[in-house]
C-alpha positions in Angstrom: 0.0 0.0 0.0 1.2 3.5 -0.8 1.5 6.4 1.6 -1.5 8.0 3.2 -1.7 10.6 0.4 -2.6 8.0 -2.2 -3.8 4.8 -0.5 -4.7 1.8 -2.5 -5.3 -1.9 -1.8 -3.6 -4.6 -3.8 -6.1 -7.5 -4.2 -6.1 -10.7 -6.2 -8.2 -9.0 -8.8 -6.2 -5.8 -9.1 -5.8 -2.4 -7.4 -8.6 -0.7 -5.5 -8.1 3.0 -4.9 -9.4 5.1 -2.1 -12.1 6.5 -4.4 -13.5 3.0 -5.0 -12.1 2.6 -8.5 -10.8 -0.7 -9.7 -7.7 -1.2 -11.9 -7.4 -4.7 -13.1 -3.7 -5.1 -12.7 -1.8 -6.0 -9.5 1.1 -4.1 -8.0 3.6 -6.9 -8.7 2.5 -7.1 -12.3 3.1 -3.3 -12.9 6.5 -3.7 -11.3 7.2 -6.6 -13.6 6.0 -5.1 -16.8 6.9 -1.4 -16.2 9.3 -1.3 -13.3 11.5 1.3 -15.0 8.5 3.6 -15.2 8.0 3.3 -11.4 11.6 4.4 -10.9 10.4 7.8 -12.2 6.8 8.0 -11.1 5.5 5.9 -8.1 2.5 3.7 -8.7 0.5 5.7 -6.2 1.1 8.9 -8.2 0.1 7.1 -11.4 -3.2 6.0 -9.8 -3.9 9.5 -8.5 -3.3 10.9 -12.0 -5.5 8.2 -13.5 -8.4 8.9 -11.0 -8.1 12.6 -11.8 -8.1 12.1 -15.6 -11.1 9.7 -15.5 -13.1 12.5 -13.8 -11.6 15.3 -15.9 -14.8 15.9 -17.9 -16.4 17.3 -14.8 -13.5 19.7 -14.2 -13.3 20.8 -17.8 -17.0 21.6 -18.1 -17.0 23.3 -14.7 -14.5 25.8 -15.9 -16.0 26.2 -19.4 -19.6 26.7 -18.4 -19.4 30.3 -17.1 -17.7 31.4 -20.3 -20.3 29.7 -22.4 -23.1 31.3 -20.3 -21.5 34.7 -20.8 -21.1 34.4 -24.6 -24.0 32.2 -25.7 -27.8 32.1 -25.2 -28.6 30.1 -22.1 -30.1 27.2 -24.0 -27.0 26.9 -26.3 -24.7 27.2 -23.3 -26.5 24.4 -21.4 -26.6 22.1 -24.4 -23.0 22.9 -25.3 -21.9 22.0 -21.7 -23.6 18.6 -21.9 -22.1 17.9 -25.4 -18.7 18.9 -24.1 -19.0 16.6 -21.1 -20.0 13.7 -23.3 -17.3 14.3 -25.9 -14.6 14.8 -23.3 -15.7 11.7 -21.4 -15.6 9.6 -24.5 -12.3 10.8 -26.0 -10.2 11.6 -23.0 -9.3 8.0 -22.1 -7.3 7.8 -25.3 -5.4 11.0 -24.6 -4.0 11.0 -21.0 -1.4 13.7 -21.4 1.0 14.2 -18.4 0.9 18.0 -18.8 -2.9 18.0 -19.1 -3.5 15.7 -16.1 -1.3 18.0 -13.9 -3.4 21.0 -15.1 -6.7 19.2 -14.4 -5.4 18.3 -11.0 -4.9 22.0 -10.2 -8.3 23.0 -11.8 -10.1 20.4 -9.8 -9.4 22.2 -6.5 -12.7 22.9 -4.8 -11.6 26.2 -3.4 -10.3 27.4 -6.8 -13.6 26.5 -8.5 -15.6 28.1 -5.7 -13.7 31.4 -6.1 -14.0 31.2 -9.8 -17.8 30.8 -9.6 -18.2 33.5 -7.1 -16.5 35.9 -9.4 -18.2 34.8 -12.6 -21.7 34.5 -11.1 -21.3 37.9 -9.6 -20.5 39.3 -13.0 -23.5 37.6 -14.5 -25.7 39.1 -11.7 -24.2 42.5 -12.3 -25.1 42.2 -15.9 -28.6 41.2 -15.0 -28.2 37.8 -16.8 -30.3 36.0 -14.2 -31.2 33.0 -16.3 -27.5 32.4 -17.0 -26.8 32.9 -13.3 -29.3 30.2 -12.4 -28.0 27.8 -14.9 -24.5 28.4 -13.8 -25.2 27.8 -10.1 -27.2 24.7 -10.9 -24.5 23.4 -13.2 -21.9 23.9 -10.6 -23.9 21.9 -8.0 -24.7 19.1 -10.5 -21.1 18.8 -11.6 -19.5 18.9 -8.1 -22.0 16.4 -6.7 -21.5 14.1 -9.6 -25.2 14.2 -10.6 -24.5 15.2 -14.2 -21.7 12.6 -14.6 -24.0 9.9 -13.1 -26.8 10.7 -15.5 -24.7 11.0 -18.6 -22.9 7.8 -17.6 -25.8 5.8 -18.9 -24.9 7.1 -22.4 -21.1 7.2 -22.0 -20.4 3.8 -20.5 -21.8 1.7 -23.4 -20.0 3.9 -25.9 -16.7 3.5 -24.1 -17.0 -0.2 -24.2 -17.2 0.0 -28.0 -14.4 2.5 -28.3 -11.8 0.9 -26.0 -10.5 -2.6 -25.6 -10.0 -2.1 -21.8 -12.2 -0.7 -19.0 -11.7 3.0 -18.9 -9.7 3.0 -15.7 -7.2 0.4 -17.1 -7.1 2.2 -20.4 -6.1 5.5 -18.7 -3.5 3.8 -16.4 -1.9 2.0 -19.3 -1.8 5.2 -21.3 -0.1 7.1 -18.5 2.5 4.3 -18.1 3.2 4.6 -21.8 3.4 8.4 -21.6 5.9 8.3 -18.7 8.0 5.8 -20.6 8.0 8.0 -23.7 8.9 11.1 -21.7 11.9 9.4 -20.1 12.8 7.4 -23.2 12.2 4.1 -21.5 11.7 0.8 -23.2 8.5 -1.2 -22.5 8.9 -4.4 -24.4 6.2 -6.1 -22.4 3.5 -3.4 -22.8 1.2 -5.9 -24.6 1.6 -8.2 -21.7 0.1 -5.5 -19.4 -3.0 -5.4 -21.6 -3.3 -9.2 -21.5 -2.8 -9.3 -17.8 -5.5 -6.6 -17.3 -8.0 -8.6 -19.4 -7.3 -11.8 -17.5 -7.8 -10.1 -14.1 -10.9 -8.4 -15.4 -12.4 -11.8 -16.4 -11.6 -13.3 -13.1 -13.1 -10.3 -11.3 -16.3 -10.6 -13.3 -16.6 -14.3 -12.6 -16.3 -13.5 -8.9 -19.3 -11.3 -9.1 -17.6 -8.3 -7.5 -16.7 -6.2 -10.5 -18.3 -2.8 -10.5 -16.7 -1.3 -13.7 
């Protein structure tokens, strides 16, 4: 188990993070297939980045919504925010950039978002854009509480299964491992073995009846 800042549990079916997300690869398997990567970035940090990136649609839309409400009619802004959420949730697992995940980690700060919304909603109120103000406040609550993500998940999850060979958490973790290897010019000759191992653990997990992915 990693330090208290990024706890995870190594189980026979894979890694379970503090947020309740499963990664269908064991700690020992990651060390075996990508040990050189872990010399540069600890597994706990990779998992923290992966958790953040998986939820990045919420963060991106939260920061984009006030600007959309300021520049677009309310209906267009609300619809655009939903479309942005869906598009980002579908495409982001294929593009886990190290720079982007660090940026999203900073933007996901609750205090930063709260101050941002206080400033932008005050500006909308001063401009007497009350409909936009209402949508902005409602959108912030729905995004932060995960209501929007949960509702849209019924659309996104089946599409993700079509788009990606792995569950989204494993897809993102594998992508981050590859990105770190490329950044430090590391060789990962067993990268395909990681994918095979993930699929084997996933099938075992599903048979056990405990998989929640």
